[in-house]
C-alpha positions as CSV (number, residue, x, y, z in Angstrom):
1,M,-98.9,29.4,160.1
2,S,-99.6,29.1,163.8
3,L,-97.9,26.7,166.3
4,P,-99.1,26.0,169.8
5,V,-97.0,27.4,172.6
6,S,-95.7,25.0,175.3
7,P,-95.0,26.4,178.7
8,N,-91.7,24.5,178.8
9,S,-90.7,25.3,175.2
10,G,-88.4,28.3,176.0
11,P,-88.4,32.1,176.8
12,F,-91.6,33.2,175.0
13,E,-94.3,35.6,176.3
14,P,-97.7,36.8,174.8
15,D,-98.0,40.1,173.0
16,H,-101.5,41.0,174.0
17,Q,-102.6,41.5,170.4
18,N,-100.7,44.8,169.8
19,P,-102.4,46.3,166.6
20,D,-99.2,48.1,165.6
21,R,-97.2,44.9,166.0
22,R,-99.7,42.9,164.0
23,L,-99.5,45.5,161.2
24,F,-95.7,45.2,161.3
25,Y,-95.9,41.4,161.0
26,L,-98.2,41.6,158.0
27,K,-95.9,44.1,156.4
28,S,-92.9,41.9,157.1
29,L,-94.6,38.9,155.3
30,Y,-95.5,41.1,152.4
31,E,-91.9,42.4,152.1
32,L,-90.6,38.8,152.4
33,T,-92.6,37.7,149.4
34,A,-91.6,40.8,147.4
35,E,-87.9,40.2,148.1
36,L,-87.7,36.5,147.6
37,S,-90.0,36.1,144.5
38,P,-87.5,37.3,141.9
39,I,-84.6,35.3,143.2
40,T,-83.5,32.2,141.2
41,D,-80.3,31.3,143.1
42,S,-80.2,29.2,146.2
43,E,-77.3,30.9,147.9
44,R,-78.8,34.4,147.3
45,L,-82.2,33.2,148.6
46,L,-80.7,31.9,151.9
47,N,-78.7,35.1,152.4
48,T,-81.7,37.4,151.7
49,F,-84.1,35.3,153.9
50,L,-81.7,35.2,156.8
51,L,-81.1,39.0,156.8
52,M,-84.8,39.6,156.7
53,V,-85.6,37.3,159.6
54,M,-82.7,38.8,161.7
55,G,-84.1,42.3,160.9
56,V,-87.6,41.4,161.9
57,I,-86.8,39.6,165.1
58,G,-83.9,42.0,166.0
59,S,-81.1,39.4,166.2
60,A,-77.5,40.4,165.6
61,S,-76.5,37.0,164.4
62,G,-78.0,34.0,162.7
63,T,-77.3,31.0,160.5
64,I,-79.4,28.9,158.1
65,L,-78.5,25.3,157.0
66,V,-80.2,23.4,154.2
67,V,-79.5,19.7,153.4
68,D,-80.3,18.5,149.9
69,R,-80.2,14.7,150.2
70,N,-80.9,14.1,146.5
71,N,-77.7,16.0,145.4
72,H,-75.7,15.2,148.6
73,T,-75.1,18.9,149.1
74,V,-75.2,21.4,152.0
75,L,-76.3,25.0,151.6
76,Q,-75.5,27.5,154.4
77,S,-75.6,31.1,155.2
78,V,-74.0,32.8,158.2
79,R,-74.4,36.4,159.5
80,G,-72.8,37.8,162.6
81,A,-71.6,34.4,163.9
82,G,-68.1,33.2,164.4
83,P,-66.3,31.2,161.6
84,V,-67.4,27.5,161.7
85,G,-66.3,26.5,158.2
86,N,-68.3,24.6,155.6
87,W,-70.5,21.8,156.9
88,S,-70.1,18.3,155.4
89,I,-73.2,16.3,154.6
90,D,-72.5,14.0,157.6
91,Q,-72.2,16.9,160.0
92,A,-75.4,18.5,158.6
93,E,-77.3,15.2,158.9
94,K,-76.1,14.9,162.5
95,S,-77.2,18.4,163.4
96,L,-80.6,17.7,161.8
97,Y,-81.1,14.6,163.9
98,V,-80.1,16.5,167.1
99,G,-82.6,19.2,166.3
100,F,-85.3,16.7,165.5
101,T,-84.9,15.0,168.9
102,A,-85.4,18.3,170.6
103,A,-88.2,19.6,168.4
104,E,-91.6,20.5,169.8
105,T,-93.3,18.5,167.0
106,R,-91.8,15.1,166.2
107,Q,-94.1,14.3,163.3
108,L,-92.7,16.5,160.5
109,T,-94.6,16.6,157.2
110,P,-93.7,18.2,153.9
111,M,-93.8,22.1,154.1
112,S,-93.8,22.1,157.9
113,V,-91.8,23.9,160.5
114,T,-91.3,23.5,164.2
115,F,-89.4,25.2,167.1
116,I,-86.7,23.5,169.0
117,R,-86.8,23.3,172.8
118,D,-83.8,24.8,174.7
119,P,-81.8,25.6,171.6
120,A,-78.8,26.9,173.6
121,A,-78.2,23.5,175.1
122,V,-78.9,21.6,171.9
123,F,-76.6,23.7,169.7
124,P,-73.4,24.7,171.6
125,N,-71.5,27.9,170.7
126,A,-68.5,25.9,169.5
127,E,-70.6,24.2,166.9
128,I,-72.7,27.1,165.6
129,G,-70.3,29.9,166.3
130,M,-72.8,31.9,168.4
131,D,-75.1,31.7,171.4
132,V,-78.4,30.3,169.9
133,H,-81.5,31.9,171.4
134,T,-84.1,30.6,168.9
135,A,-83.9,27.6,166.5
136,L,-86.4,26.2,164.0
137,L,-86.4,22.9,162.1
138,F,-88.2,22.9,158.7
139,M,-88.9,20.2,156.1
140,V,-89.6,21.1,152.5
141,D,-89.9,17.4,151.5
142,D,-88.2,14.1,152.4
143,A,-85.0,15.2,150.6
144,L,-84.8,18.9,151.5
145,L,-84.6,19.8,155.2
146,G,-83.0,22.6,157.2
147,L,-82.3,24.5,160.4
148,I,-82.5,28.1,161.3
149,H,-80.4,29.5,164.3
150,L,-81.0,33.0,165.6
151,G,-79.0,34.9,168.3
152,A,-80.7,36.8,171.1
153,P,-82.8,39.8,170.1
154,L,-81.0,43.2,170.6
155,D,-83.6,44.1,173.3
156,T,-82.7,40.8,175.0
157,G,-86.4,40.1,175.5
158,A,-88.2,36.9,175.1
159,L,-90.0,36.1,171.8
160,T,-93.7,36.8,172.0
161,T,-96.4,34.4,170.7
162,E,-96.9,36.6,167.6
163,S,-93.1,36.6,167.0
164,R,-93.2,32.9,166.9
165,E,-96.1,33.0,164.5
166,L,-94.3,35.5,162.3
167,L,-91.1,33.3,162.3
168,S,-93.2,30.2,161.4
169,G,-95.0,32.2,158.6
170,M,-91.8,33.6,157.2
171,S,-90.2,30.1,157.3
172,A,-93.2,28.6,155.5
173,G,-93.0,31.2,152.8
174,F,-89.3,30.7,152.5
175,M,-89.8,27.0,152.0
176,V,-92.1,27.6,149.0
177,F,-89.5,29.8,147.3
178,L,-86.7,27.4,148.2
179,K,-88.5,24.5,146.6
180,N,-89.1,26.5,143.4
181,V,-85.5,27.7,143.2
182,R,-84.1,24.2,143.6
183,A,-86.5,23.0,140.9
184,F,-85.4,25.9,138.7
185,E,-81.7,25.1,139.2
186,T,-82.4,21.5,138.4
187,V,-84.0,22.5,135.1
188,Q,-81.1,24.8,134.4
189,A,-78.6,22.0,134.9
190,L,-80.6,19.7,132.7
191,N,-80.8,22.4,130.0
192,A,-77.1,22.9,130.2
193,D,-76.5,19.1,129.6
194,L,-79.1,19.1,126.8
195,N,-77.3,22.1,125.1
196,R,-74.0,20.3,125.3
197,I,-75.5,17.2,123.8
198,N,-77.1,19.3,121.0
199,D,-73.7,20.9,120.3
200,D,-72.2,17.4,120.0
201,L,-75.0,16.3,117.7
202,R,-74.6,19.4,115.5
203,Q,-70.8,18.8,115.3
204,T,-71.5,15.2,114.3
205,I,-73.9,16.2,111.6
206,A,-71.4,18.7,110.3
207,D,-68.7,16.0,110.2
208,L,-71.0,13.6,108.4
209,T,-71.9,16.2,105.9
210,E,-68.2,16.9,105.2
211,A,-67.5,13.2,104.9
212,R,-70.4,12.8,102.5
213,N,-69.0,15.6,100.3
214,Q,-65.6,14.0,100.3
215,I,-67.1,10.6,99.4
216,R,-68.9,12.3,96.4
217,L,-65.5,13.8,95.4
218,L,-63.8,10.4,95.6
219,E,-66.6,8.8,93.7
220,F,-66.3,11.3,91.0
221,A,-62.5,10.8,90.9
222,R,-63.0,7.0,90.7
223,I,-65.4,7.4,87.7
224,R,-63.0,9.6,85.9
225,L,-60.1,7.2,86.6
226,K,-62.2,4.3,85.4
227,Q,-63.0,6.2,82.2
228,L,-59.3,7.0,81.7
229,V,-58.3,3.4,82.2
230,Q,-61.0,2.1,79.8
231,K,-59.8,4.7,77.3
232,E,-56.2,3.6,77.6
233,V,-57.2,-0.1,77.4
234,S,-59.1,0.5,74.2
235,R,-56.2,2.5,72.8
236,V,-53.5,0.1,73.6
237,G,-55.6,-2.9,72.8
238,R,-54.0,-5.1,75.3
239,F,-53.9,-4.5,79.1
240,R,-51.0,-6.0,81.0
241,M,-51.1,-7.2,84.6
242,I,-48.3,-4.9,85.6
243,D,-50.4,-2.0,84.5
244,T,-53.2,-3.1,86.8
245,V,-50.8,-3.4,89.7
246,L,-49.3,0.0,89.0
247,I,-52.7,1.6,88.9
248,L,-53.7,0.0,92.2
249,I,-50.5,1.2,93.9
250,I,-51.0,4.7,92.6
251,T,-54.6,4.8,93.7
252,T,-53.9,3.4,97.1
253,T,-51.1,5.8,97.7
254,L,-53.2,8.8,96.7
255,S,-56.1,7.6,98.9
256,I,-53.8,7.2,101.9
257,L,-52.2,10.7,101.4
258,F,-55.6,12.3,101.0
259,N,-56.9,10.6,104.1
260,F,-53.9,11.7,106.2
261,S,-54.1,15.3,104.9
262,N,-57.8,15.6,105.7
263,P,-58.4,16.6,109.4
264,N,-61.6,14.5,109.3
265,G,-59.9,11.5,107.8
266,M,-60.8,8.0,108.8
267,P,-58.3,6.0,110.9
268,L,-56.7,3.0,109.1
269,L,-57.1,0.9,112.2
270,P,-60.1,1.0,114.6
271,E,-59.6,2.8,117.9
272,T,-60.3,-0.4,119.8
273,V,-56.9,-1.7,118.7
274,F,-55.1,0.9,120.9
275,R,-57.4,0.7,123.9
276,T,-56.5,-1.1,127.1
277,P,-59.2,-3.7,127.6
278,A,-61.2,-3.8,130.8
279,P,-60.6,-6.6,133.3
280,K,-62.7,-9.8,132.8
281,I,-65.0,-11.6,135.2
282,D,-66.5,-15.1,134.6
283,I,-70.1,-16.0,135.3
284,Q,-69.3,-18.0,138.5
285,T,-67.4,-15.1,140.1
286,L,-70.3,-12.8,139.0
287,H,-72.8,-15.1,140.8
288,Q,-70.8,-14.9,144.0
289,R,-70.6,-11.1,143.8
290,L,-74.3,-10.7,143.0
291,T,-75.1,-12.5,146.3
292,R,-73.0,-9.8,148.1
293,K,-74.8,-7.1,146.2
294,D,-71.6,-5.1,145.5
295,V,-71.9,-4.9,141.7
296,I,-74.0,-3.0,139.2
297,L,-75.0,-4.9,136.0
298,V,-74.9,-3.0,132.7
299,D,-76.4,-4.4,129.5
300,A,-74.5,-2.8,126.6
301,R,-76.7,-4.0,123.7
302,P,-79.2,-2.0,121.7
303,Q,-82.6,-1.6,123.4
304,E,-84.4,-3.9,121.0
305,L,-82.1,-6.8,122.0
306,F,-82.3,-5.8,125.7
307,D,-86.1,-5.9,125.5
308,Q,-86.0,-9.5,124.1
309,G,-84.2,-10.7,127.3
310,H,-81.6,-9.5,129.9
311,L,-80.2,-10.3,133.3
312,S,-82.3,-9.3,136.3
313,D,-81.6,-5.7,137.6
314,A,-79.4,-4.9,134.6
315,I,-79.4,-1.3,133.3
316,N,-79.5,-0.9,129.6
317,V,-76.8,1.5,128.4
318,P,-76.3,1.3,124.6
319,A,-73.1,2.8,123.3
320,P,-74.6,5.4,121.0
321,L,-76.7,6.8,123.9
322,F,-74.0,6.4,126.6
323,D,-73.6,10.1,127.6
324,I,-77.4,10.6,128.0
325,I,-78.2,7.4,129.9
326,Y,-75.1,7.6,132.1
327,A,-76.1,11.1,133.3
328,M,-79.8,10.1,133.8
329,K,-79.7,6.5,135.2
330,L,-76.2,5.2,136.0
331,G,-74.2,8.2,137.3
332,P,-76.6,9.2,140.2
333,I,-76.5,5.7,141.7
334,L,-72.8,5.0,141.4
335,E,-70.7,5.0,144.6
336,P,-66.8,5.3,144.4
337,D,-66.4,1.7,145.6
338,S,-69.1,0.3,143.3
339,A,-68.0,-2.3,140.7
340,I,-69.7,-2.3,137.3
341,V,-70.0,-5.5,135.3
342,V,-70.7,-5.0,131.6
343,Y,-72.1,-7.7,129.3
344,G,-73.7,-8.0,125.9
345,R,-72.0,-8.8,122.6
346,T,-73.1,-10.3,119.3
347,I,-71.4,-12.2,116.6
348,S,-70.6,-8.9,114.7
349,R,-70.3,-6.3,117.5
350,R,-68.6,-6.1,120.9
351,Y,-71.0,-3.8,122.5
352,D,-69.7,-4.7,126.0
353,E,-66.1,-3.5,125.3
354,E,-67.3,-0.2,123.8
355,V,-69.4,0.6,126.8
356,A,-66.8,-0.6,129.2
357,W,-64.2,1.7,127.7
358,S,-66.5,4.7,128.0
359,L,-67.2,3.7,131.7
360,L,-63.5,3.5,132.4
361,Q,-63.1,7.2,131.5
362,R,-65.4,7.9,134.5
363,H,-65.1,5.0,136.9
364,E,-62.2,2.7,138.0
365,K,-63.9,-0.6,138.8
366,V,-65.3,-1.8,135.5
367,L,-65.4,-5.5,134.5
368,V,-66.5,-7.3,131.3
369,L,-68.4,-10.6,131.6
370,T,-66.4,-13.1,129.5
371,D,-68.7,-16.1,129.4
372,G,-71.8,-14.3,128.0
373,W,-75.1,-14.3,129.8
374,H,-76.8,-17.3,128.2
375,T,-74.7,-19.9,130.0
376,K,-76.2,-22.8,131.9
377,G,-77.9,-21.7,135.0
378,D,-78.7,-18.1,133.8
379,R,-82.1,-17.2,132.6
380,P,-82.8,-13.8,131.0
381,A,-85.3,-11.6,132.6
382,S,-88.4,-11.2,130.6
């Protein structure tokens, strides 16, 4: 990748097409590909690339900073520079902006790199931890950008035109590997979540199988008990009411004891009895907050009911699929100060309270719509 050289862009000088130097540059690009291709970890990728760039250019110090806007994270690697601590996302974004204002090329596109004019003035020693001799700004895509800072070469000479081309080429190759590694790490994270969900599903299937076996055992006991009762009735000839009451008491007692002794026993009262209900909000208050755009609407009903009609901009989060949909749709857009309003209940099920309780385990500001969503003045979105 070749960039034009500006006479005012910094201390660079031509190399007069030295054949040995050109061969060295080609070998460096080959070694960069060989070193970075097997790496599947972002931190190791940054460290390896920075060491190779410093070795090729002959710098004793260097840093690399990568901002991932999708995940709100900052990756960094420091070699030979003073301690500057871990950068926050706000500090990294500010540094990117400062670098962009001093870049030789202001129109960055995906997979592009540009040098920064007068990097020593743009990036002071106190901020970077070293005297910056050369700096590059690169853009993988709209969400992944970064900066490379290099100290002065050991020979204290100016960078040649071919050195600039080599830096650009190595940075371009690095961006390809960085994009692949970040995609690989995203897939790994999704696979980990999927494995966890599969483990939960397997455990649920095992519990259901155990419960089915217990039901079969109880059904068999019921049949045997019925046969015994019928036999006694036919033997005695006359069955008294007190005998029925006594049998019911014994059967109920045995059932309760069996249920409590079983680790997978069913609770006598639903869990919702012991849950602290989420705060309520009426439709008028919701209208006011929607105009301020400081709430997120969640429709807790099953998808088939959601498809028949729902409030505009509502996110469908059915209770049985809460963990999956929360991780995919709701979690990434939630801010700490966001309020969530949950609605959706039927005559037989309070879907809204189930989903609201699950949200309260992860988020503080959760409200339940008390008036329903078919009140006067509200029309469901088609």
